[in-house]
SEVORO-236609 format. One line per 3 residues: number of its first residue (from 1); their letters; for each residue x, y, z of C-alpha. Coordinates in Angstrom, 2 decimals. Layout:
N
NUM	A	X Y Z ~ ...;
END
This chain:
695
1	MAA	-138.11 -80.45 8.12 ~ -141.30 -80.13 6.13 ~ -143.33 -80.75 9.23;
4	ARG	-141.32 -78.18 11.07 ~ -141.87 -75.65 8.34 ~ -145.54 -76.49 8.31;
7	GAT	-145.73 -76.00 12.05 ~ -143.88 -72.69 11.80 ~ -146.44 -71.26 9.43;
10	SMR	-149.24 -71.79 11.92 ~ -147.43 -70.03 14.75 ~ -148.29 -66.41 15.57;
13	GPM	-145.72 -63.87 16.70 ~ -145.78 -60.28 17.98 ~ -145.88 -58.76 14.47;
16	DLF	-149.17 -60.54 13.75 ~ -150.84 -58.09 16.11 ~ -150.12 -55.33 13.57;
19	VRK	-151.19 -57.30 10.46 ~ -154.72 -58.10 9.34 ~ -155.49 -60.74 6.77;
22	PET	-157.12 -59.30 3.63 ~ -160.18 -61.52 3.92 ~ -160.62 -60.46 7.55;
25	AIA	-160.39 -56.77 6.70 ~ -162.84 -57.12 3.81 ~ -165.36 -58.96 5.95;
28	RNK	-165.07 -56.36 8.70 ~ -165.63 -53.50 6.25 ~ -168.74 -55.21 4.90;
31	REK	-170.12 -55.69 8.39 ~ -169.53 -52.01 9.22 ~ -171.29 -50.88 6.06;
34	LRQ	-174.25 -53.20 6.65 ~ -174.46 -52.40 10.38 ~ -177.49 -50.34 11.29;
37	QNI	-176.83 -47.11 13.16 ~ -177.93 -47.30 16.79 ~ -180.02 -44.71 18.61;
40	KEA	-177.08 -43.38 20.65 ~ -175.01 -42.58 17.57 ~ -177.95 -40.85 15.92;
43	CNK	-178.53 -38.77 19.04 ~ -174.83 -37.84 19.19 ~ -174.94 -36.55 15.63;
46	EAV	-178.00 -34.51 16.41 ~ -176.34 -33.12 19.56 ~ -173.21 -32.14 17.61;
49	RRV	-175.34 -30.42 15.00 ~ -177.19 -28.52 17.71 ~ -173.95 -27.36 19.39;
52	HRY	-172.49 -26.27 16.05 ~ -175.65 -24.33 15.27 ~ -175.43 -22.42 18.56;
55	LAQ	-171.74 -21.70 17.98 ~ -172.45 -20.43 14.48 ~ -175.30 -18.31 15.77;
58	WFY	-172.99 -16.71 18.35 ~ -170.33 -15.99 15.70 ~ -172.89 -14.37 13.39;
61	QAG	-174.64 -12.28 16.04 ~ -171.37 -11.02 17.55 ~ -169.91 -10.21 14.13;
64	IPL	-166.80 -12.26 14.87 ~ -164.60 -13.28 11.89 ~ -164.61 -17.00 11.15;
67	NPV	-160.82 -17.44 11.15 ~ -160.63 -17.95 14.95 ~ -162.05 -21.47 14.54;
70	KLK	-158.62 -22.45 13.18 ~ -156.88 -21.48 16.41 ~ -155.65 -24.19 18.72;
73	SFQ	-157.21 -22.32 21.64 ~ -160.67 -22.69 20.06 ~ -160.26 -26.46 20.02;
76	EIL	-159.13 -26.33 23.64 ~ -162.28 -24.38 24.54 ~ -164.55 -27.05 23.07;
79	WAV	-162.58 -29.80 24.79 ~ -162.75 -28.06 28.18 ~ -166.49 -27.34 27.89;
82	GSF	-167.21 -30.90 26.84 ~ -165.16 -32.28 29.71 ~ -167.04 -30.14 32.24;
85	GPN	-170.43 -31.45 31.20 ~ -173.81 -29.71 31.57 ~ -174.62 -26.59 33.59;
88	LPT	-171.34 -24.74 32.92 ~ -171.74 -21.15 34.22 ~ -170.76 -18.40 31.79;
91	PSY	-167.97 -15.99 32.79 ~ -169.22 -12.57 33.79 ~ -168.47 -9.40 31.87;
94	HAL	-166.38 -8.12 34.77 ~ -164.38 -11.36 34.93 ~ -163.50 -11.19 31.25;
97	RVL	-162.70 -7.49 31.51 ~ -160.55 -7.59 34.65 ~ -159.96 -10.84 36.52;
100	LLN	-159.42 -13.26 33.65 ~ -157.53 -10.62 31.66 ~ -155.06 -10.17 34.50;
103	EEL	-154.69 -13.94 34.88 ~ -153.91 -14.34 31.18 ~ -151.50 -11.41 31.30;
106	DYT	-149.59 -13.01 34.18 ~ -149.60 -16.35 32.34 ~ -148.19 -14.74 29.18;
109	KGL	-145.50 -12.92 31.12 ~ -144.58 -16.23 32.71 ~ -144.13 -17.76 29.26;
112	LKG	-141.77 -14.91 28.37 ~ -139.72 -15.11 31.55 ~ -137.09 -17.20 29.78;
115	HKE	-136.69 -14.48 27.16 ~ -135.33 -11.95 29.63 ~ -132.90 -14.54 30.98;
118	QWE	-131.60 -15.01 27.43 ~ -131.20 -11.24 27.03 ~ -128.81 -11.10 29.94;
121	KYG	-126.88 -14.17 28.83 ~ -126.59 -13.79 25.05 ~ -127.90 -10.29 24.32;
124	CSI	-130.85 -9.33 22.15 ~ -131.98 -7.29 19.13 ~ -134.53 -4.49 19.31;
127	MSD	-136.75 -4.65 16.21 ~ -138.55 -1.52 15.06 ~ -141.43 -2.57 12.80;
130	AWT	-142.97 0.62 11.37 ~ -146.19 0.90 9.36 ~ -148.89 3.42 8.48;
133	DKR	-152.53 2.88 9.42 ~ -155.66 3.88 7.52 ~ -155.62 7.30 9.14;
136	QRS	-152.05 7.89 7.91 ~ -150.56 7.65 11.39 ~ -147.06 6.23 11.76;
139	IIN	-147.23 3.29 14.17 ~ -144.10 1.51 15.39 ~ -144.27 -1.93 16.98;
142	FLV	-141.22 -2.69 19.08 ~ -140.17 -6.31 19.43 ~ -137.20 -7.97 21.10;
145	NSP	-135.48 -10.95 19.47 ~ -133.16 -13.39 21.26 ~ -132.26 -17.09 21.04;
148	AGT	-135.53 -17.76 22.91 ~ -137.57 -16.22 20.07 ~ -139.26 -12.89 19.42;
151	MFL	-141.18 -11.03 22.11 ~ -143.64 -8.17 21.59 ~ -142.68 -5.14 23.68;
154	KSI	-145.10 -2.32 22.86 ~ -146.78 -0.31 20.12 ~ -146.32 3.46 19.82;
157	DAS	-147.99 6.17 17.76 ~ -144.80 7.71 16.37 ~ -146.34 10.24 14.00;
160	DYV	-144.47 13.06 15.74 ~ -141.21 11.11 15.94 ~ -140.62 9.81 12.41;
163	KTG	-140.57 13.28 10.86 ~ -136.99 13.92 11.96 ~ -134.07 11.65 12.75;
166	EKL	-133.40 13.48 16.01 ~ -136.87 12.78 17.40 ~ -136.68 9.18 16.22;
169	FEL	-133.33 8.84 17.99 ~ -134.97 9.92 21.25 ~ -137.62 7.22 20.83;
172	LDD	-135.09 4.47 20.07 ~ -132.90 5.60 22.94 ~ -135.81 5.32 25.37;
175	VVE	-136.49 1.75 24.23 ~ -132.83 0.80 24.68 ~ -132.94 2.27 28.17;
178	EIG	-136.06 0.24 28.94 ~ -134.42 -3.03 27.88 ~ -131.03 -2.18 29.33;
181	EHN	-128.06 -1.11 27.22 ~ -125.95 -4.01 28.50 ~ -128.54 -6.43 27.04;
184	VVQ	-128.83 -4.85 23.57 ~ -126.48 -5.93 20.77 ~ -128.21 -4.18 17.87;
187	VVT	-131.21 -2.05 16.94 ~ -132.78 -3.07 13.61 ~ -134.90 -0.58 11.66;
190	DNG	-135.74 0.14 8.03 ~ -133.40 2.06 5.73 ~ -135.12 5.44 5.60;
193	SNY	-132.90 8.51 5.86 ~ -134.49 9.48 9.18 ~ -133.69 6.04 10.60;
196	VLA	-130.13 6.23 9.26 ~ -129.61 9.50 11.13 ~ -131.28 8.11 14.26;
199	GKL	-129.04 5.04 14.13 ~ -125.95 7.19 13.77 ~ -126.91 9.32 16.78;
202	LTE	-127.75 6.21 18.79 ~ -124.39 4.52 18.19 ~ -122.58 7.76 19.01;
205	KRP	-124.29 7.95 22.38 ~ -124.13 4.21 23.05 ~ -120.87 2.92 21.53;
208	NLF	-121.39 -0.65 22.73 ~ -124.23 -1.51 20.36 ~ -124.89 -1.48 16.59;
211	WTP	-127.56 0.01 14.39 ~ -128.42 -2.38 11.55 ~ -130.72 -1.78 8.56;
214	CAA	-133.46 -4.37 8.03 ~ -132.40 -6.91 5.41 ~ -136.01 -7.85 4.61;
217	YCL	-136.85 -4.20 3.90 ~ -133.80 -3.91 1.65 ~ -134.78 -7.06 -0.24;
220	DLM	-138.35 -5.85 -0.64 ~ -137.10 -2.64 -2.27 ~ -134.76 -4.69 -4.44;
223	LED	-137.60 -6.93 -5.65 ~ -139.71 -3.85 -6.32 ~ -136.96 -2.38 -8.51;
226	IGK	-136.50 -5.68 -10.34 ~ -140.25 -5.85 -10.90 ~ -140.09 -2.49 -12.69;
229	LPL	-137.80 -3.79 -15.44 ~ -139.83 -3.64 -18.69 ~ -139.78 -7.34 -19.57;
232	IQK	-140.57 -8.49 -16.02 ~ -143.21 -5.82 -15.55 ~ -144.91 -6.87 -18.77;
235	TIK	-144.82 -10.54 -17.77 ~ -146.32 -9.88 -14.33 ~ -148.98 -7.67 -15.90;
238	RAI	-150.01 -10.44 -18.29 ~ -149.99 -13.02 -15.51 ~ -152.21 -10.79 -13.36;
241	SLV	-154.57 -10.42 -16.31 ~ -154.76 -14.20 -16.72 ~ -155.27 -14.96 -13.04;
244	SFT	-157.77 -12.18 -12.39 ~ -159.86 -13.18 -15.42 ~ -159.94 -16.81 -14.32;
247	YSH	-161.05 -15.90 -10.80 ~ -163.58 -13.28 -11.92 ~ -166.02 -15.78 -13.41;
250	SST	-167.53 -18.82 -11.73 ~ -167.45 -20.84 -14.95 ~ -163.73 -20.32 -15.57;
253	LAM	-162.96 -20.95 -11.89 ~ -164.83 -24.26 -12.04 ~ -162.94 -25.20 -15.21;
256	LRH	-159.64 -24.29 -13.57 ~ -160.30 -26.56 -10.61 ~ -161.30 -29.36 -12.95;
259	FTN	-158.22 -29.14 -15.19 ~ -155.76 -28.62 -12.31 ~ -157.31 -31.31 -10.09;
262	GKE	-158.36 -28.79 -7.48 ~ -155.19 -26.69 -7.41 ~ -155.68 -22.96 -7.10;
265	LVR	-153.65 -20.26 -8.79 ~ -151.96 -18.00 -6.26 ~ -153.44 -14.55 -6.68;
268	HAV	-151.25 -11.49 -6.91 ~ -150.88 -8.83 -4.24 ~ -149.91 -5.50 -5.74;
271	TRF	-147.42 -4.52 -3.05 ~ -145.96 -7.97 -2.43 ~ -143.48 -8.89 -5.15;
274	ATS	-142.76 -12.16 -3.41 ~ -146.40 -13.07 -3.95 ~ -146.01 -12.21 -7.63;
277	FLS	-143.14 -14.66 -7.81 ~ -145.21 -17.41 -6.19 ~ -148.03 -16.72 -8.62;
280	LER	-145.70 -17.03 -11.60 ~ -144.27 -20.19 -10.11 ~ -147.72 -21.76 -9.83;
283	LYE	-148.64 -20.60 -13.33 ~ -145.55 -22.25 -14.78 ~ -146.24 -25.43 -12.84;
286	EKG	-149.77 -25.55 -14.27 ~ -148.77 -24.45 -17.78 ~ -149.91 -27.65 -19.46;
289	NLR	-153.23 -27.73 -17.62 ~ -153.93 -24.08 -18.41 ~ -153.21 -24.64 -22.08;
292	RMF	-155.49 -27.66 -22.18 ~ -158.18 -25.68 -20.40 ~ -158.15 -22.74 -22.82;
295	TSD	-158.10 -25.02 -25.89 ~ -160.77 -27.43 -24.64 ~ -164.28 -27.92 -25.97;
298	EWA	-165.66 -26.63 -22.67 ~ -163.87 -23.33 -23.16 ~ -164.90 -23.10 -26.82;
301	KNK	-168.56 -23.49 -25.78 ~ -168.23 -20.87 -23.04 ~ -169.57 -17.46 -24.06;
304	LSK	-166.56 -15.80 -22.41 ~ -164.29 -17.30 -25.07 ~ -166.03 -15.10 -27.66;
307	EAK	-165.44 -11.89 -25.72 ~ -162.40 -9.68 -26.24 ~ -160.97 -10.37 -22.78;
310	GRE	-161.44 -14.11 -23.20 ~ -159.66 -14.06 -26.57 ~ -156.82 -12.04 -25.07;
313	VTK	-156.36 -14.47 -22.16 ~ -156.42 -17.44 -24.54 ~ -153.75 -15.76 -26.61;
316	IVI	-151.60 -15.23 -23.50 ~ -151.84 -18.89 -22.49 ~ -150.92 -20.17 -25.95;
319	MLS	-148.20 -17.57 -26.55 ~ -144.74 -19.16 -26.47 ~ -142.99 -15.94 -25.54;
322	FWN	-145.17 -15.47 -22.44 ~ -144.01 -18.75 -20.92 ~ -140.41 -18.00 -21.84;
325	HVK	-140.74 -14.65 -20.12 ~ -142.26 -16.36 -17.08 ~ -139.27 -18.68 -16.94;
328	YTL	-136.92 -15.73 -17.30 ~ -138.66 -13.87 -14.47 ~ -138.54 -16.90 -12.18;
331	KIM	-134.83 -17.35 -12.79 ~ -134.19 -13.69 -12.04 ~ -136.40 -13.33 -8.97;
334	GPP	-135.99 -16.81 -7.50 ~ -132.59 -16.40 -5.79 ~ -133.45 -13.00 -4.19;
337	IRV	-136.72 -14.50 -2.95 ~ -134.72 -17.35 -1.44 ~ -132.50 -14.86 0.39;
340	FRL	-135.62 -12.98 1.52 ~ -136.87 -16.11 3.22 ~ -133.45 -16.78 4.65;
343	VDG	-133.35 -13.44 6.49 ~ -136.89 -13.96 7.77 ~ -135.84 -17.03 9.76;
346	EKK	-136.95 -17.62 13.33 ~ -135.24 -20.47 15.12 ~ -131.98 -20.48 13.20;
349	PPM	-130.90 -16.83 12.88 ~ -129.37 -16.00 9.49 ~ -126.60 -13.70 10.79;
352	GYI	-123.97 -16.29 9.90 ~ -125.18 -16.50 6.29 ~ -126.40 -13.05 5.28;
355	YEA	-122.98 -11.66 4.24 ~ -122.53 -14.22 1.47 ~ -126.19 -14.79 0.66;
358	MEK	-126.56 -12.34 -2.20 ~ -123.24 -13.34 -3.76 ~ -124.50 -16.91 -3.88;
361	AKE	-127.77 -15.67 -5.35 ~ -125.90 -13.78 -8.07 ~ -123.87 -16.89 -8.86;
364	CIM	-127.12 -18.80 -9.25 ~ -128.47 -16.22 -11.71 ~ -125.21 -16.24 -13.68;
367	KAF	-125.24 -20.02 -14.02 ~ -128.91 -20.01 -14.97 ~ -128.06 -17.85 -18.00;
370	LND	-124.71 -19.51 -18.77 ~ -122.85 -16.30 -17.85 ~ -124.59 -14.30 -20.58;
373	ESK	-124.27 -10.86 -18.98 ~ -126.76 -9.24 -21.33 ~ -129.57 -11.14 -19.61;
376	YND	-128.82 -10.05 -16.04 ~ -126.66 -6.91 -16.13 ~ -129.54 -4.58 -15.24;
379	VFK	-130.59 -6.89 -12.42 ~ -127.09 -6.99 -10.93 ~ -126.93 -3.19 -10.94;
382	IID	-130.12 -3.12 -8.87 ~ -128.82 -5.79 -6.49 ~ -125.49 -4.05 -5.96;
385	NRW	-127.14 -0.67 -5.47 ~ -129.56 -1.95 -2.84 ~ -127.43 -4.61 -1.16;
388	NCR	-123.78 -3.63 -0.97 ~ -124.36 -0.11 0.31 ~ -126.69 -1.25 3.10;
391	LHR	-126.11 -4.87 4.01 ~ -122.34 -5.18 4.40 ~ -122.34 -4.31 8.09;
394	PLH	-119.74 -5.27 10.75 ~ -122.12 -7.77 12.37 ~ -122.73 -9.44 9.00;
397	AAG	-118.98 -9.70 8.36 ~ -118.34 -11.10 11.85 ~ -121.12 -13.66 11.40;
400	HFL	-119.51 -14.72 8.13 ~ -116.15 -15.18 9.89 ~ -117.67 -17.14 12.80;
403	NPE	-119.78 -19.52 10.69 ~ -117.76 -22.79 10.73 ~ -119.56 -24.13 7.67;
406	LFY	-118.31 -21.24 5.54 ~ -115.01 -20.45 7.29 ~ -113.40 -23.87 6.98;
409	DNP	-114.56 -24.36 3.39 ~ -113.16 -21.04 2.17 ~ -109.59 -20.16 3.27;
412	RIE	-109.95 -16.71 1.68 ~ -112.30 -15.58 4.46 ~ -109.37 -15.29 6.86;
415	LDL	-107.58 -12.99 4.40 ~ -110.61 -10.84 3.54 ~ -109.92 -7.29 4.76;
418	EVT	-113.59 -6.27 5.04 ~ -114.45 -9.39 7.03 ~ -111.48 -8.92 9.37;
421	KGW	-112.30 -5.25 9.97 ~ -115.92 -6.12 10.74 ~ -114.84 -8.84 13.19;
424	FEC	-112.45 -6.49 14.99 ~ -115.09 -3.76 15.22 ~ -117.51 -6.21 16.82;
427	ITR	-114.85 -7.14 19.40 ~ -114.26 -3.46 20.17 ~ -117.94 -2.53 20.52;
430	LVP	-119.41 -5.62 22.16 ~ -116.56 -6.39 24.60 ~ -115.82 -3.31 26.75;
433	SQA	-113.01 -4.98 28.73 ~ -109.62 -4.74 27.00 ~ -108.39 -7.76 28.93;
436	VQH	-111.20 -9.89 27.48 ~ -110.54 -8.43 24.03 ~ -106.93 -9.66 24.14;
439	KIL	-108.07 -13.10 25.30 ~ -110.43 -13.33 22.32 ~ -107.61 -12.44 19.92;
442	EEQ	-105.50 -15.19 21.47 ~ -108.31 -17.76 21.37 ~ -109.14 -17.11 17.72;
445	ALY	-105.88 -18.82 16.75 ~ -107.41 -22.13 17.94 ~ -110.49 -21.53 15.81;
448	KAG	-108.52 -20.56 12.70 ~ -106.22 -23.57 12.91 ~ -108.99 -25.99 13.93;
451	YGL	-107.14 -27.19 17.03 ~ -108.63 -29.08 19.96 ~ -112.38 -29.54 19.93;
454	FGS	-112.67 -27.29 16.88 ~ -110.89 -29.95 14.84 ~ -112.51 -33.04 16.36;
457	DFA	-114.40 -35.45 14.15 ~ -117.64 -34.54 15.86 ~ -117.09 -30.82 15.27;
460	KSQ	-116.22 -31.39 11.61 ~ -119.28 -33.53 10.98 ~ -121.59 -31.06 12.72;
463	RRK	-120.48 -27.92 10.87 ~ -123.26 -28.30 8.31 ~ -125.84 -30.09 10.42;
466	ISP	-126.49 -27.72 13.32 ~ -126.82 -23.97 13.62 ~ -123.54 -22.02 13.96;
469	AFW	-124.53 -20.68 17.39 ~ -125.26 -24.17 18.70 ~ -121.99 -25.44 17.17;
472	WRT	-120.05 -22.84 19.16 ~ -121.99 -23.69 22.29 ~ -121.04 -27.34 21.85;
475	YGH	-117.41 -27.18 20.69 ~ -116.13 -23.77 21.87 ~ -115.13 -24.70 25.44;
478	EAP	-111.42 -24.21 24.79 ~ -112.07 -20.61 23.70 ~ -114.68 -19.47 26.26;
481	NMR	-114.41 -15.73 25.64 ~ -114.59 -16.05 21.88 ~ -117.39 -18.60 22.27;
484	DLA	-119.58 -16.21 24.25 ~ -119.10 -13.44 21.68 ~ -119.69 -15.84 18.78;
487	IKI	-122.97 -17.07 20.27 ~ -124.06 -13.48 20.87 ~ -123.41 -12.50 17.23;
490	LSL	-124.65 -15.68 15.55 ~ -127.92 -15.60 17.52 ~ -128.96 -12.25 16.05;
493	TCS	-131.76 -11.60 13.60 ~ -131.33 -9.63 10.36 ~ -134.92 -8.46 9.97;
496	ASG	-137.15 -5.97 11.76 ~ -140.43 -7.30 10.39 ~ -142.81 -8.78 12.91;
499	YER	-145.14 -11.72 12.55 ~ -148.47 -9.88 12.79 ~ -149.79 -8.36 9.56;
502	NWS	-153.37 -7.72 10.68 ~ -152.84 -4.23 12.02 ~ -156.42 -3.49 13.09;
505	IFE	-155.80 -4.56 16.67 ~ -152.93 -2.08 17.00 ~ -155.09 0.72 15.63;
508	HIH	-157.43 0.26 18.58 ~ -154.64 1.16 20.99 ~ -154.09 4.53 19.38;
511	TKK	-157.69 5.38 18.51 ~ -159.33 8.38 20.14 ~ -162.82 6.92 19.93;
514	RNR	-164.68 6.31 23.12 ~ -164.52 2.77 24.40 ~ -165.16 0.90 27.59;
517	LDH	-161.63 -0.35 27.97 ~ -159.05 2.05 29.20 ~ -155.67 2.34 27.50;
520	ERM	-153.90 0.05 29.95 ~ -156.34 -2.81 29.42 ~ -156.16 -2.38 25.66;
523	ESL	-152.38 -2.66 25.77 ~ -152.73 -5.81 27.85 ~ -155.01 -7.34 25.22;
526	VFI	-152.56 -6.55 22.44 ~ -149.61 -7.83 24.46 ~ -151.38 -11.14 25.13;
529	KYS	-152.51 -11.63 21.54 ~ -149.26 -10.72 19.80 ~ -146.96 -12.43 22.33;
532	QQL	-148.84 -15.73 22.24 ~ -148.86 -15.68 18.44 ~ -145.09 -15.16 18.41;
535	IER	-144.61 -18.01 20.88 ~ -146.79 -20.33 18.80 ~ -144.92 -19.37 15.64;
538	YNL	-141.60 -20.18 17.30 ~ -142.80 -23.52 18.67 ~ -144.08 -24.66 15.29;
541	KDE	-140.63 -24.40 13.74 ~ -138.31 -27.37 13.36 ~ -135.29 -27.62 15.61;
544	VDP	-133.00 -26.51 12.78 ~ -134.37 -24.41 9.98 ~ -132.97 -25.38 6.58;
547	IAL	-130.77 -22.38 5.76 ~ -127.92 -23.40 3.46 ~ -126.38 -21.24 0.77;
550	NDI	-124.87 -24.26 -0.92 ~ -128.23 -24.99 -2.53 ~ -128.47 -21.49 -3.99;
553	DEC	-125.66 -21.98 -6.47 ~ -127.49 -24.76 -8.29 ~ -128.42 -23.72 -11.82;
556	NEW	-132.04 -24.65 -11.43 ~ -132.76 -22.72 -8.24 ~ -135.58 -20.53 -9.53;
559	LVG	-138.52 -22.47 -8.16 ~ -138.99 -21.71 -4.47 ~ -141.09 -23.82 -2.14;
562	EIG	-140.96 -27.01 -4.20 ~ -140.54 -29.95 -1.83 ~ -139.96 -32.66 -4.36;
565	TTT	-143.56 -33.01 -5.52 ~ -142.86 -32.13 -9.14 ~ -139.88 -32.87 -11.34;
568	FRD	-139.07 -30.08 -13.76 ~ -137.29 -31.10 -16.90 ~ -134.07 -29.82 -18.37;
571	DSV	-134.46 -26.71 -20.49 ~ -132.69 -28.49 -23.32 ~ -136.01 -30.22 -23.90;
574	DDD	-138.36 -28.07 -25.96 ~ -141.27 -27.19 -23.64 ~ -143.51 -26.43 -26.57;
577	ADL	-142.90 -29.81 -28.15 ~ -145.33 -31.16 -25.53 ~ -148.29 -32.97 -26.95;
580	VHQ	-151.67 -31.30 -26.68 ~ -153.27 -34.71 -26.23 ~ -151.21 -37.50 -24.73;
583	DDN	-152.80 -40.11 -27.00 ~ -152.01 -38.13 -30.16 ~ -148.33 -37.87 -31.10;
586	TLS	-148.91 -35.56 -34.06 ~ -150.28 -32.38 -32.47 ~ -147.83 -30.39 -30.33;
589	WNI	-148.14 -26.96 -28.76 ~ -145.74 -25.33 -31.21 ~ -147.99 -26.47 -34.07;
592	TFE	-150.99 -25.03 -32.22 ~ -149.03 -21.85 -31.67 ~ -148.32 -21.42 -35.38;
595	ATG	-151.89 -22.28 -36.36 ~ -153.50 -19.80 -33.97 ~ -150.96 -17.04 -34.52;
598	GHE	-150.32 -16.79 -30.80 ~ -147.17 -14.72 -31.08 ~ -146.08 -11.26 -30.08;
601	PTT	-147.57 -8.60 -32.37 ~ -144.88 -7.01 -34.50 ~ -147.11 -4.07 -35.46;
604	NTR	-149.99 -2.23 -33.82 ~ -153.52 -3.22 -34.71 ~ -155.75 -0.79 -36.60;
607	RQQ	-157.66 -0.07 -33.40 ~ -154.44 0.67 -31.52 ~ -153.19 2.93 -34.31;
610	NRK	-156.47 4.86 -34.32 ~ -156.33 5.27 -30.56 ~ -152.76 6.59 -30.69;
613	RKE	-153.76 9.11 -33.37 ~ -156.72 10.27 -31.28 ~ -154.80 10.66 -28.03;
616	PEI	-153.30 14.06 -29.06 ~ -156.75 15.20 -30.22 ~ -158.27 14.22 -26.86;
619	ARG	-155.52 16.10 -25.05 ~ -156.11 19.23 -27.15 ~ -159.86 18.95 -26.67;
622	GAK	-159.45 18.69 -22.90 ~ -157.30 21.83 -22.89 ~ -159.95 23.90 -24.64;
625	GGP	-162.60 25.62 -22.64 ~ -166.33 25.59 -23.23 ~ -168.85 22.79 -23.51;
628	SGS	-167.71 21.59 -26.92 ~ -164.21 20.91 -25.65 ~ -165.56 19.13 -22.59;
631	KAS	-167.89 17.07 -24.69 ~ -165.14 16.04 -27.08 ~ -162.89 15.18 -24.20;
634	KKG	-165.58 13.12 -22.54 ~ -166.38 11.25 -25.75 ~ -162.72 10.62 -26.38;
637	KEK	-162.21 9.29 -22.87 ~ -165.21 6.99 -23.13 ~ -164.00 5.66 -26.42;
640	AVI	-160.52 5.11 -25.06 ~ -161.95 3.15 -22.14 ~ -163.95 0.94 -24.48;
643	VEE	-160.93 0.28 -26.65 ~ -158.84 -0.63 -23.61 ~ -161.52 -3.06 -22.45;
646	EEP	-161.88 -4.75 -25.82 ~ -158.22 -4.84 -26.78 ~ -155.97 -4.89 -23.70;
649	EFE	-152.66 -3.50 -24.83 ~ -149.40 -4.40 -23.18 ~ -146.52 -1.97 -23.35;
652	DEE	-144.07 -3.99 -25.37 ~ -141.02 -1.82 -24.88 ~ -138.80 -4.70 -25.91;
655	DFE	-140.78 -6.34 -28.70 ~ -138.62 -8.31 -31.08 ~ -138.47 -8.06 -34.83;
658	NEE	-140.01 -11.48 -35.27 ~ -140.87 -14.56 -33.28 ~ -137.66 -16.39 -34.22;
661	EQE	-135.48 -13.63 -32.76 ~ -137.61 -13.60 -29.65 ~ -137.34 -17.32 -29.05;
664	EEI	-133.60 -17.11 -29.54 ~ -133.38 -14.24 -27.04 ~ -135.24 -16.03 -24.23;
667	QFN	-133.87 -19.56 -24.46 ~ -132.28 -20.87 -21.30 ~ -130.09 -23.94 -21.58;
670	DTE	-129.57 -25.11 -18.04 ~ -127.24 -27.81 -16.86 ~ -128.30 -31.40 -16.39;
673	SED	-128.52 -30.90 -12.63 ~ -131.77 -29.03 -13.17 ~ -133.61 -32.25 -13.85;
676	DEG	-132.60 -33.71 -10.53 ~ -133.10 -30.58 -8.47 ~ -136.86 -30.56 -8.73;
679	AKR	-137.12 -34.04 -7.26 ~ -134.95 -33.42 -4.22 ~ -136.36 -34.41 -0.86;
682	HDN	-135.62 -32.88 2.50 ~ -132.67 -34.40 4.27 ~ -132.63 -33.86 8.02;
685	NRV	-128.86 -34.22 8.01 ~ -128.44 -31.42 5.51 ~ -129.62 -27.88 5.87;
688	NLD	-131.74 -27.22 2.78 ~ -132.83 -23.74 1.78 ~ -135.59 -24.99 -0.54;
691	EFD	-137.84 -26.06 2.33 ~ -137.12 -23.16 4.66 ~ -139.65 -21.01 2.86;
694	ER	-142.65 -23.30 3.51 ~ -144.06 -21.27 6.40;
END
C-alpha cells in the first residue's frame, strides 16, 4: 500500500497542467527579470511610442476632446489599422462626408430593424426629452422605447411649440402619426402645465393610447424640494464647502488621496440632487479618514490650516452634529434616490414596480426613524404632493396588478379599487375589440387563482427571478389574450429622459451658422451617434436588472450603490467613540470634540453681530443718493464680503439650545439588520435594488 501511495504521488494528471510548483514559478520570475531585452522588443516599444505621438499630435491639432479614446470603436480602429499593415490609404474628404456616412447610416438602421418589429408586436413608448440650449431655445429629442431598447427618432427646435399646450399637442400628434397610432401605447413627457394640456388633447383625439408624466422628472422635483428643507440644505451647504475647499488646493488634494488611499470625494453638481446624495454618501464613508486628515501633523503644518476657511473646514469635519445631519440626510434621501434609479431602468422596465415603489420608500424612512413622525413629516408631505397627484396612473396600477411577484404576495391587490379601475381602463383603451376584452376578463380568473401554468412550481419559483414581462411570456400560454396585454404593459418605460447629456451635438442641428454639411447630413450624424450609444448602453446591461422593492423596506437602506465593499455598523454603536489612533485606546473623537469646541454655535460671534447691525446701515446708505451714499454702500459691501470670506456663516434656522439637545434630536437607533445590510453581495437568483444603480 505504501508503495502504491508512493507511486501515486509521482503520477501527473490533467489538473497538473493548471498548477505550477512554487519553486518553478519563482525560478521563472527570476529568469524573466534577469533576461536582457532583445532588439525586436526595444524596436516595438519605440514604434508604439511613435504611433502614440502621431495620434496625440492629430488630437491636439484637430482640437478633438480626449474622451473618444475610451470608446470601443477607437480600439477597433487601431486594431484594423494594425491588421492592414503599412501603406494604408487615408479616406478622402468626400468619402467621409457622403459615401462612408451613408454606409454607416444604413448599418445603424439595420441594427434598429428589430426595434420596429417589436413596436408592432408589443407596442412602444414615445419619449419626449425636452431641454434648453445655451441660446435659450427649447429643444425636444424624441425617442422610442420598446422591449428591444431605446431608439433615437429625431431632434426638433420646439421653441414655438412649447409656449402653448395646443401647439405642443400638434407636435406630439405628428410624432404619433409618424410611428403609427396602432404601435404607440403611451407618450411620456414632463409634468409642465403645457404638457398636461397637450396630453389631455392627445388622448381625446387618440383614445387608444395614454399620456404619462415622466417619473424621473417628478422624482427630480421631489428631491429638489427635499433639498430645500432647512436642515438638509444646511448639511449640503457645509458638505459642498468641505469638498470644494479640499479640491481647490493641490496640497489638500494630495493629503486627501493619501489618507483615503486614493479614493476621491464625489463633487457636487448644483442642479443634480442625486449627485449631492452620492457626495454625502462618500463623505460619510470616509468620515474617519477625513477626521484623521484634518487633525494630522501634516495639516497642522499646512499654512491653509491657519486661514479662516481652513479653520472652518476643520471645525466642520470634527463637528459631531454635522455627521449626524449627514446621516439624517442620507436616510431621508436614500429611498427616493433608489426609486429614481428604479424608474431609469433599461432592460427590465419598472412599470410593474413603480406603483408601489414610493410606498416602500416611505416605509423604509419610517423604519429608519423608528416611526418618529416628527423627523419625516415634512418629507412625506413633499413626497405625497409630488408623487400621488402625478404618478398614480392607470398604466402604473395595471402594472402593479400584473406583476406576479407583488400580486401573489399581497392578496389585497385584487381588492384595491384604484388598481382594479386602472386595470380595466387599460383593457378599454389598449384593446379596441370588445370580443377580446371579454376574453381577457375570462382569462384573468386563471391568473388570480393561480391555475394551470400560473400555479406550476416553475412559475412560482420564477416570480422573483425574472422580469414580469418575461414571466408572462413564459407561463401565460393558457391566457393568450391577457398575456399579450400584460407583456405590452409590463414592457413600458416610466421615464422620458434620454441617455445623452452632452447636448452640443444637438445644438449643431438647429444652428443657423454657415457650415459645409447640409441639414440632412447633420441629422444623419446625430442619428448615428445617439442611436449607437443607446444600443451600446442596452447591450452593456445584465440580462435582468436588479429591481426589487423588497430591499427598500430594510431599515438601513440609505446608502445607495454599496456592493458589499464596506460594512456599516449598527447605529446603536456610538460613532464618535471611535479612536483617533488605533494604537491608543484613550483618545476618542468625542474627547477631541469637547477639547476643540467643535459644536454648533449657540450664539452669534462678535463679528457676526457687528455685520448684522451694519446691514440696515448699508441698506440705508445704498438708498441715499450722492457720492457719500455710494461710497458708504461700497465700503459696507466690501467689508461684508471680507467678513463672509473670513467667517463663513451657515443659516442655522434650527440651531438647538445646546449640544446635548442636538445630539438627542439626531440620534438614529436602527435595527440589527443594518449591520448585515452593508455586507450583502449580489445574488443572481434574487433581484437586488442596491446594485441596479451602478451604471
